[in-house]
NUGU-297621 format. One record per atom (N, C-alpha, C): residue number from 1; atom name; x, y, z. Coordinates in pm, 1 decimal. Example, Ala and Ser with C-alpha at 12.3 -4.5 7.8 and 13.67 -1.06 7.14 Angstrom:
+------+------+----------+----------+----------+
: resi : name :        x :        y :        z :
+------+------+----------+----------+----------+
:    1 :    N :   1319.0 :   -569.0 :    780.0 :
:    1 :   CA :   1230.0 :   -450.0 :    780.0 :
:    1 :    C :   1320.0 :   -330.0 :    780.0 :
:    2 :    N :   1285.0 :   -225.0 :    708.0 :
:    2 :   CA :   1367.0 :   -106.0 :    714.0 :
:    2 :    C :   1290.0 :      3.0 :    787.0 :
+------+------+----------+----------+----------+
// end
This chain:
+------+------+----------+----------+----------+
: resi : name :        x :        y :        z :
+------+------+----------+----------+----------+
:    1 :    N :   -586.4 :   1904.6 :   1978.4 :
:    1 :   CA :   -470.7 :   1855.0 :   1906.6 :
:    1 :    C :   -490.2 :   1887.3 :   1758.0 :
:    2 :    N :   -380.6 :   1916.7 :   1692.6 :
:    2 :   CA :   -383.1 :   1938.7 :   1549.3 :
:    2 :    C :   -275.1 :   1852.1 :   1483.5 :
:    3 :    N :   -263.4 :   1862.7 :   1354.8 :
:    3 :   CA :   -168.3 :   1779.9 :   1279.9 :
:    3 :    C :    -25.5 :   1797.7 :   1330.8 :
:    4 :    N :     17.0 :   1920.3 :   1351.9 :
:    4 :   CA :    154.4 :   1947.7 :   1394.7 :
:    4 :    C :    185.1 :   1883.2 :   1529.6 :
:    5 :    N :     95.1 :   1898.4 :   1625.0 :
:    5 :   CA :    119.2 :   1839.1 :   1756.8 :
:    5 :    C :    105.3 :   1687.3 :   1753.2 :
:    6 :    N :     20.9 :   1635.2 :   1667.2 :
:    6 :   CA :      7.7 :   1489.4 :   1654.1 :
:    6 :    C :    136.8 :   1427.7 :   1601.6 :
:    7 :    N :    198.8 :   1491.8 :   1504.6 :
:    7 :   CA :    325.9 :   1443.0 :   1449.8 :
:    7 :    C :    437.7 :   1460.5 :   1552.6 :
:    8 :    N :    447.1 :   1579.4 :   1610.3 :
:    8 :   CA :    554.8 :   1609.1 :   1705.8 :
:    8 :    C :    545.6 :   1521.4 :   1830.4 :
:    9 :    N :    423.8 :   1490.8 :   1874.0 :
:    9 :   CA :    404.9 :   1410.1 :   1993.5 :
:    9 :    C :    409.8 :   1260.2 :   1968.8 :
:   10 :    N :    423.0 :   1220.4 :   1842.1 :
:   10 :   CA :    430.9 :   1078.7 :   1810.3 :
:   10 :    C :    296.7 :   1006.7 :   1806.1 :
:   11 :    N :    186.6 :   1080.1 :   1806.8 :
:   11 :   CA :     54.2 :   1018.8 :   1799.8 :
:   11 :    C :     21.1 :    970.1 :   1659.3 :
:   12 :    N :     73.3 :   1038.0 :   1560.3 :
:   12 :   CA :     50.9 :   1004.8 :   1419.7 :
:   12 :    C :    186.3 :    984.1 :   1354.1 :
:   13 :    N :    202.3 :    867.7 :   1290.0 :
:   13 :   CA :    329.5 :    834.1 :   1227.3 :
:   13 :    C :    303.5 :    769.8 :   1091.0 :
:   14 :    N :    406.4 :    770.7 :   1008.1 :
:   14 :   CA :    398.1 :    710.8 :    875.8 :
:   14 :    C :    517.4 :    620.1 :    853.8 :
:   15 :    N :    495.6 :    514.8 :    776.3 :
:   15 :   CA :    605.0 :    424.1 :    741.7 :
:   15 :    C :    586.3 :    378.9 :    597.5 :
:   16 :    N :    696.0 :    365.7 :    526.5 :
:   16 :   CA :    692.0 :    315.4 :    389.4 :
:   16 :    C :    693.3 :    164.0 :    390.8 :
:   17 :    N :    617.5 :    106.8 :    300.1 :
:   17 :   CA :    614.0 :    -38.7 :    283.6 :
:   17 :    C :    603.4 :    -64.2 :    133.1 :
:   18 :    N :    719.4 :    -74.6 :     69.0 :
:   18 :   CA :    721.1 :    -83.1 :    -76.8 :
:   18 :    C :    673.5 :     47.8 :   -135.9 :
:   19 :    N :    574.5 :     42.1 :   -223.8 :
:   19 :   CA :    518.7 :    163.5 :   -283.6 :
:   19 :    C :    398.0 :    215.5 :   -205.7 :
:   20 :    N :    373.8 :    159.6 :    -89.1 :
:   20 :   CA :    259.0 :    196.7 :     -6.7 :
:   20 :    C :    304.9 :    274.4 :    117.0 :
:   21 :    N :    209.2 :    339.9 :    180.9 :
:   21 :   CA :    235.4 :    409.2 :    305.9 :
:   21 :    C :    145.3 :    352.2 :    414.0 :
:   22 :    N :    204.8 :    322.4 :    528.1 :
:   22 :   CA :    130.4 :    274.3 :    644.3 :
:   22 :    C :    112.3 :    391.7 :    739.3 :
:   23 :    N :    -12.3 :    415.7 :    779.6 :
:   23 :   CA :    -43.7 :    519.7 :    877.3 :
:   23 :    C :    -56.2 :    450.4 :   1012.4 :
:   24 :    N :     22.2 :    499.3 :   1109.4 :
:   24 :   CA :     23.0 :    440.7 :   1243.0 :
:   24 :    C :    -27.4 :    541.1 :   1345.0 :
:   25 :    N :    -94.2 :    490.9 :   1448.4 :
:   25 :   CA :   -137.6 :    577.7 :   1557.5 :
:   25 :    C :    -82.5 :    522.1 :   1688.6 :
:   26 :    N :    -51.1 :    612.2 :   1777.9 :
:   26 :   CA :     -1.8 :    576.5 :   1910.7 :
:   26 :    C :    -86.0 :    656.5 :   2008.9 :
:   27 :    N :   -172.4 :    589.3 :   2082.3 :
:   27 :   CA :   -269.8 :    657.4 :   2167.2 :
:   27 :    C :   -207.7 :    742.6 :   2277.1 :
:   28 :    N :    -87.8 :    706.9 :   2323.9 :
:   28 :   CA :    -24.1 :    788.7 :   2427.1 :
:   28 :    C :    100.3 :    861.0 :   2376.8 :
:   29 :    N :    123.8 :    858.4 :   2247.0 :
:   29 :   CA :    236.8 :    930.0 :   2188.6 :
:   29 :    C :    370.2 :    878.0 :   2238.1 :
:   30 :    N :    473.3 :    954.7 :   2214.9 :
:   30 :   CA :    606.9 :    911.8 :   2253.5 :
:   30 :    C :    629.4 :    920.6 :   2404.1 :
:   31 :    N :    542.0 :    989.1 :   2475.6 :
:   31 :   CA :    558.8 :   1005.1 :   2620.0 :
:   31 :    C :    514.9 :    882.0 :   2699.1 :
:   32 :    N :    433.5 :    796.9 :   2637.7 :
:   32 :   CA :    381.3 :    681.6 :   2710.2 :
:   32 :    C :    452.7 :    552.3 :   2674.0 :
:   33 :    N :    407.2 :    445.8 :   2736.1 :
:   33 :   CA :    469.9 :    315.4 :   2713.1 :
:   33 :    C :    405.5 :    238.0 :   2598.1 :
:   34 :    N :    292.4 :    286.7 :   2548.1 :
:   34 :   CA :    225.9 :    220.5 :   2436.5 :
:   34 :    C :    307.4 :    233.1 :   2309.1 :
:   35 :    N :    273.2 :    151.8 :   2211.6 :
:   35 :   CA :    344.6 :    159.6 :   2084.7 :
:   35 :    C :    246.7 :    186.5 :   1971.6 :
:   36 :    N :    300.6 :    234.3 :   1863.7 :
:   36 :   CA :    218.0 :    267.5 :   1747.6 :
:   36 :    C :    163.3 :    140.0 :   1684.1 :
:   37 :    N :     39.2 :    146.6 :   1638.7 :
:   37 :   CA :    -24.7 :     34.9 :   1569.9 :
:   37 :    C :    -75.4 :     82.9 :   1434.0 :
:   38 :    N :    -80.5 :     -9.6 :   1340.9 :
:   38 :   CA :   -123.5 :     24.0 :   1205.3 :
:   38 :    C :   -271.8 :     57.7 :   1203.3 :
:   39 :    N :   -302.7 :    172.6 :   1148.4 :
:   39 :   CA :   -441.5 :    214.3 :   1130.1 :
:   39 :    C :   -489.3 :    173.8 :    991.5 :
:   40 :    N :   -406.7 :    204.8 :    890.1 :
:   40 :   CA :   -445.3 :    177.3 :    751.9 :
:   40 :    C :   -320.7 :    174.9 :    664.8 :
:   41 :    N :   -327.5 :    100.3 :    556.7 :
:   41 :   CA :   -224.2 :    102.9 :    453.6 :
:   41 :    C :   -284.0 :    166.8 :    329.7 :
:   42 :    N :   -217.3 :    267.9 :    278.3 :
:   42 :   CA :   -264.1 :    338.9 :    159.0 :
:   42 :    C :   -178.0 :    291.1 :     41.9 :
:   43 :    N :   -240.5 :    221.6 :    -51.5 :
:   43 :   CA :   -169.3 :    163.5 :   -165.0 :
:   43 :    C :   -125.4 :    268.6 :   -265.9 :
:   44 :    N :     -3.1 :    251.7 :   -313.1 :
:   44 :   CA :     53.2 :    333.4 :   -421.2 :
:   44 :    C :     53.7 :    483.1 :   -391.8 :
:   45 :    N :     73.0 :    518.4 :   -265.3 :
:   45 :   CA :     86.4 :    658.0 :   -225.6 :
:   45 :    C :    213.3 :    668.2 :   -142.1 :
:   46 :    N :    301.1 :    760.6 :   -178.0 :
:   46 :   CA :    427.1 :    774.5 :   -105.9 :
:   46 :    C :    404.7 :    840.5 :     29.9 :
:   47 :    N :    497.0 :    815.5 :    119.2 :
:   47 :   CA :    490.8 :    875.9 :    252.4 :
:   47 :    C :    493.8 :   1027.9 :    242.8 :
:   48 :    N :    577.6 :   1081.2 :    155.6 :
:   48 :   CA :    587.3 :   1227.8 :    143.1 :
:   48 :    C :    458.5 :   1288.8 :     88.1 :
:   49 :    N :    387.4 :   1217.7 :      2.2 :
:   49 :   CA :    261.4 :   1269.5 :    -51.3 :
:   49 :    C :    150.6 :   1267.2 :     53.7 :
:   50 :    N :    153.7 :   1168.4 :    141.8 :
:   50 :   CA :     48.2 :   1155.9 :    242.8 :
:   50 :    C :     75.8 :   1239.6 :    367.2 :
:   51 :    N :    201.5 :   1263.4 :    398.7 :
:   51 :   CA :    240.4 :   1332.8 :    520.7 :
:   51 :    C :    223.6 :   1484.0 :    506.2 :
:   52 :    N :     97.5 :   1526.7 :    493.1 :
:   52 :   CA :     63.5 :   1668.7 :    478.7 :
:   52 :    C :    -62.7 :   1695.8 :    561.5 :
:   53 :    N :    -65.9 :   1810.3 :    622.8 :
:   53 :   CA :   -177.9 :   1841.6 :    711.4 :
:   53 :    C :   -313.6 :   1846.3 :    639.4 :
:   54 :    N :   -315.2 :   1878.1 :    511.5 :
:   54 :   CA :   -442.6 :   1885.6 :    439.0 :
:   54 :    C :   -508.5 :   1749.3 :    423.5 :
:   55 :    N :   -433.9 :   1642.4 :    448.7 :
:   55 :   CA :   -489.6 :   1507.1 :    436.5 :
:   55 :    C :   -557.3 :   1457.7 :    563.2 :
:   56 :    N :   -553.6 :   1537.2 :    670.8 :
:   56 :   CA :   -607.1 :   1492.8 :    799.0 :
:   56 :    C :   -690.3 :   1601.5 :    863.4 :
:   57 :    N :   -796.4 :   1559.7 :    933.2 :
:   57 :   CA :   -882.2 :   1652.3 :   1008.1 :
:   57 :    C :   -879.1 :   1610.6 :   1154.3 :
:   58 :    N :   -863.3 :   1708.4 :   1241.4 :
:   58 :   CA :   -862.1 :   1681.3 :   1385.5 :
:   58 :    C :   -974.1 :   1753.4 :   1452.6 :
+------+------+----------+----------+----------+
// end
């Protein structure tokens, strides 16, 4: 799996919370019945700044 497939499959998601970004993971992606859970909140970083493949290693 790489960043592109993680995003497309719903395994890795982002949500804005004020000026912070919440990183969510879903172990079975959009194909399964599980739901995304919060992995970490990154303070004072926008979703658009964090949502880049260079910020993640697979």
